[in-house]
N, C-alpha and C positions, 0 to 999 in steps of 0.2 A: 750307288753314288759315284760321282765324278770329281775330280780335282781340277781346279784350272787356276793359274796364278793371274794376279792382277796388279795393275799400277795404281788404279784410283777406283772408288766407289762412285758411279753415277747415280745421283738421287734427284727425284722430282721435285720441283718447286711450285708447279702449277696446283692450286688450291691446297698447298701444305703451308701450315703456319710456322713450322719449326723443321730442323733437320731431324730431330728425334721422330716426329710424326712420319717424316719421309722414310726413316730407317725401318720404322715399325712396318710400313708397306712393302719395304723392300725385302723383308723377311717373312711377310705374311704367307706368301705362296698362293698356289691355286689347287683346288682338290679336283682330281681327274677320276670322274666317276660316269656311269651310264654310257652313252656313246663314245665319251672321251677317255675311256678306261686306258690305262697304261699297258702295253704287250710286254710282258716279263720274259726275259730270254730263259730265266733259271727254271721258272714255272712252265713255260710253254703256253702260256693262256694270259688273257687280259684280266688285270686286278685293278682294284682301287687304289690310287696312289696319292701323295701330295708332293706337287711340284714347287720347289722354292729353292732360293738361295740363301746360304747361311755362311758365316765366317768360320773357318775352322781354325785357322792359325793366325793370331793377331801380330801385324807388323809393327815395327818400331817407329816407322813413319806412315801415317794415314793421311792420304790426300781424298778430300771429298769433293767430287765435281758437282756442282749444282746445274742441272739441265735448263739454262737460260734461253736456248734457241730451239725454235720448233718450225715446222713448215705448216702454213695455214692453207689448206685445202680449199677453202671458200674463196680466199683472195689469190691463191697460187703464187704465194711468195713466202720467203722465210721471214720470221717475226721474232723479237726478243721479248721474253717474258719478264716483266719488272715486277711480279708478285712479290709480296712480302714474305720472307722467310728467315726467321731468327735462328741464331746460334748461340752457344755460350762458349766462355773461356774454357771450361772444363767439360769432358765427355766422358761418359762411362759406357763401354761396349757390351757389357756382360750380356743384356737382354737380348742381343743379336748374334751370339755366339751359338755353335752347334751343340756345345756341352750343356748350355742353359736350356734351349729349346727341347733337346732330347729328354731332360729332366722335368717335363712338366707335368708328368703323372704324379699321382699322390704317393706311390711307392718310392719313386726315385728322389722326391724333395729333400728327405733327410740325407740321402747319399749326396746330392748336390751340395747341400749346406756344409757338409764335411769336406768335401772337396774344396770349396771355396776358402775355408779356413786353411787349407794347407797351400793355397797360392800365395806368392810374395806380395807385399805391399805394392799397390799401384799396377797389378797385373792386368786390370780392365781399364785403366784410368788414362786419359789423354788429356794434354794441355795445348791450347791453340798457340802457335808460333809464327804463322804467315797468312796472308790474305792476298789473292789476286783479284783485283777489281776491274770490270769493264764499264765503262761509261760510253753511252751511245746507243746506235740502233743495229739492227742485224746486218745492214749495209755498210755501216761506217762506225768506226768508234776507236777508242783508246784504251790501253791497258796500262795500270800502274799497280803498285804492291805496297801493303804495310807489313813490315818484318820485325820480330821482337829480338832484340839482343841477346845473345848466348851467354855472354859474361856481363854482369852488372857493373855499372859505373855508378856506385853510391849504394844506396839502400836496395835499389831494385833495378831489373832490366829495363831499358827504355824500348819503346816502340818507335821506328823511323819510317817515313814515307819515302818511297823511291819511285819517281816520276822523272824517266829518262836520266838528264844528267843532275835533277835536282834531288838532293836528299836532305830532308828536314825532320825534326821531332814531330811525333804524332801523340795525340791524346787518345789512349783507348777507349776513353768513355764516349767518344764520337763515333764508336763502332756501328751502334744501332741507326744513327741518322745516314751513315756514310756507306753502309755495306748491307743492310737488311733488305732495301728495296722497298717496295710499297708506294704510296701516294704521298704527295707534299702539297702544301698550300702556296700558290702563286699569286701575286697580286700584279695586274697589268692595268694599263691605261688606255682608254680608248681614244679615238681621234678627238672627241668632244672633250677630253681631259678627265673623265670619270674613271674612278679606280674600280677594277672587277676582280673578285676574288675567284680563283679557279682551283680545282684540284686535278694535278697532273702527276703522271708516273715519275719516280724518281729514276732518271737514266742511269745512275752510277749504282752498281750493287755488287756483291761478291760472286765471284765465278769459281775460284778454286778456294779450299779451306785446307791449311796444313796443320795437322796436329801430330805433336810428338808424345810417345808413350812415357808415363811416369818410369815404369819398370822396363829397363833397357834389356832386350832378348840378346844374350852373348851370341857372337857369330858362330857360325856352325855349318858343316859341310852336309847336313842332313836335308830332308825334303824341304824345298821352298814352302813358305807360308802360303796357304791356300784356304779358299772357302769350300764348302761341301753343300752339294744339293741333293734333293732327292731324285729319283728316277727322271730320266730324259731332260735334266735340268743343267745348265751350266754353272761352274763353280769359279770362284774368285779367290785370289791369295797370291802373295809373292813376299819373298825375303827381300827387303829393301837393301841389305848390306851386299848382295850379289847381284843386284839388278843390272841387266845389260842396257847399253845404250839402244835408243830406238833404231829399227833397220834402215830409216832414212838419213841417219846422222852422217855428217862429212866424215870420211877417214882421216884421221891425222897424218897417215903416211902420204896423202896427196899434196901435202903442202911443206914437205921436208926440205925440198930445194929452196923455196921461199924464205923459210926461217934461216937456213944456213948460209946462203949466199949473201955477200955484203951489199949494201945498196949501190955502191960505184959500179960493180960488176954487172948490175942489171940495167944501168943507163948507158951502155955502149951504143954506137951508132948502128942502126938496122943494117946498112949495107954500104960501107965505105965507097964503092965503086958505081953507086947508083946515081946517075946524073941525068938531067934533062937538057934539052937544046936551048940556046940563048933565045931570048925573046919568048920563052914560054910564060903562061899566065902567072902573074904575081900572087903571092899567097896573101890572103886578108889579114888585116893587123887587128888589134884588139877591138878597134872601133867599127869595125866591119869595112874598111877602105882596102884598097889593093895596094897601097903604099907599103913598103918594106923598111923604111927609115925607123930608127929608134930601136932597133932589135938589141942592140947592146945593153940597153938599161933593162930591157925585158929579160934577157937572158940572166941578168944579176938577180933578178928577182925569182927566176926559175932555179938558180943556183941556191938561193936562201929558202927554199921551199922547206916544209916540215920533214924531219927524218924520223922514221919510227924504229925503235929498238927491236931488231929482228931476233934477239937472243932468246931462246927458249927459258921459262922459268926453271930455276933448280928447285925442285921439291924437297930435296934433301936439306939445303940451306934454309928455304922457308919454314921447314917443319920444326926447326929448333925453337924450343919455348913456346910453340903455337898448339892450340887446340883445334880439332875439327878440320885439318888439312885436306884440301880438295884431292880427291883420288886422282891418279894419274890419267885415267881414262877420260874423265870428264875434263881435266885440266887440258889436255890435248884438244878436246872437241871445242872448248870455250876459245883457246888460242887460235886454232883454224878458222873458227867462226869470225873472230875479230880481225884477224888478218885478211881473209875475203872482204870484210866490210870496208876495212881502209884502202884496200886496193880498188874496189869499185868506186869508193868514194873519190879517189884521187882521179880516176878517170873522167870524172864530171866536172873536176876543178880547174879553173883557169890556167893554173901552172901547166896542167897536161895539154890544154890547148895550145899554150906558148911553145910547148915542146914540139908537138905535130907541126906548127906553123914553122918553127925554126927548121925542123928536119926537111921540109919541103921546100923552104927558101934556099937551103944550103944546096940542094940537089940541082936548083934552077940557075946556079952560077957557072955551070959548065956544059960543055956539050955532052949529049948521051945518046944512047941508041934506043931503039924501039922498044926493047925490053925494059930498059929504065924508065921510059914513059908509062908502060903498062904498071909497073910497080908503083910509080907515083900516083896514077890513077887509082889503083887498088886501096893504098893507103888512105887517100883523101875521101875516096867513096866509103870506106868502112868507117871512117871517122864520122863523117857527116850523118850516115843512115843508122849507125848503131849507138853513137853516143850523143853527138851534138843535137840531133832531132829529139832526143829523150830528155834533154835538159830544161829546166823550168825557165831559166832566163834565156831566151834564144834571140837576142837583138842582133848577133853576127850571123844567124842562119842564112838570111838572103844573100849576103856577100859571099858566104861559102858555096852557096848553090850557084851563084854566077861564077865563081871560079872552076866549079865542076863543069858546067856548061862549056867554058872555055877550054877546058882540058879535053872534053870529048871532042870538040870540034877539030882540035889539033891532032888527034890521034884517032883514025878510023877504027883500028882494032880495038882501041879502048872503049 
């Protein structure tokens, strides 16, 4: 046997009508016999063996990953599987654990029944608390989620839909239509005006299921939760209480300076002594022309731009009177990701374009050296190629390109 921690169980949906059917196939295993016998190191010879994956220790949070994407070798492209696969609000994992599968013999049936009576209530039971939905195809799509509240507001906990910035109540009775996948009826009109009924796949279906255990395993420093397999089989399992962040997660320490430095200190001039010769090409304005009038009003707009709070959330203050406080490691990761997003978003904003234009315009009012010209060309070139060229609305791009050409023509080294 070999133990291996896991983050999620990946279940097939192709040809499976429910996750229970997929779980049964998950632990069914493969008999190794004949030419496929397993080479036992202990016995020093090949023996018949059962290769399979089973759950050794149950986690407090169970994530089920429904495999809705695969590669079609006939068409040589990735496709999405919109097959129907149902799931229930309550899930019992007893039949998929090592202790249950090891007790399938007649002699151990009574022992298994005795051991089950000794288990605490809800030991094998899970309740659905969240869904991640994917709508679209394998090439393009959109993710949103349905999440159940932890604290009830009234008689029971509500379900909420989170779709980007939109948060609204969700009726869990709509889960079969919105999450199971399968086919749906579509009525279309032809060019002649006739109505045609067609059966088309449901493009929106569940991709990740989040189940919480009814019985909460107390946190411990013992061996992490894991699955067990028979010989040469991989195992799965992990204690979600001590689960580390993924290896490719951004490191919180990389953004310490961004969080602690005040905004004003980061808006200092790039180089106060950087000037260009009189008569240098004028920086294009907001409308794409080369006139530099009206900068005072635009600078006021720049000064009124949105300012983000860079102070790190205080977990100690937030934790008073609250349940389920975000762990510090995850809190830092979320903060770093949000700050990176806001920084990248500002680079593509008109305010930043005004700032660059103002910077270049200020340097064009005095005489400068050849080094200053090279700095000016470098700033303008990087802004056009790395930022402006990647913007969705590029009405001003042609004027900036003309400006760059003029800069290159006045400075051979540039």
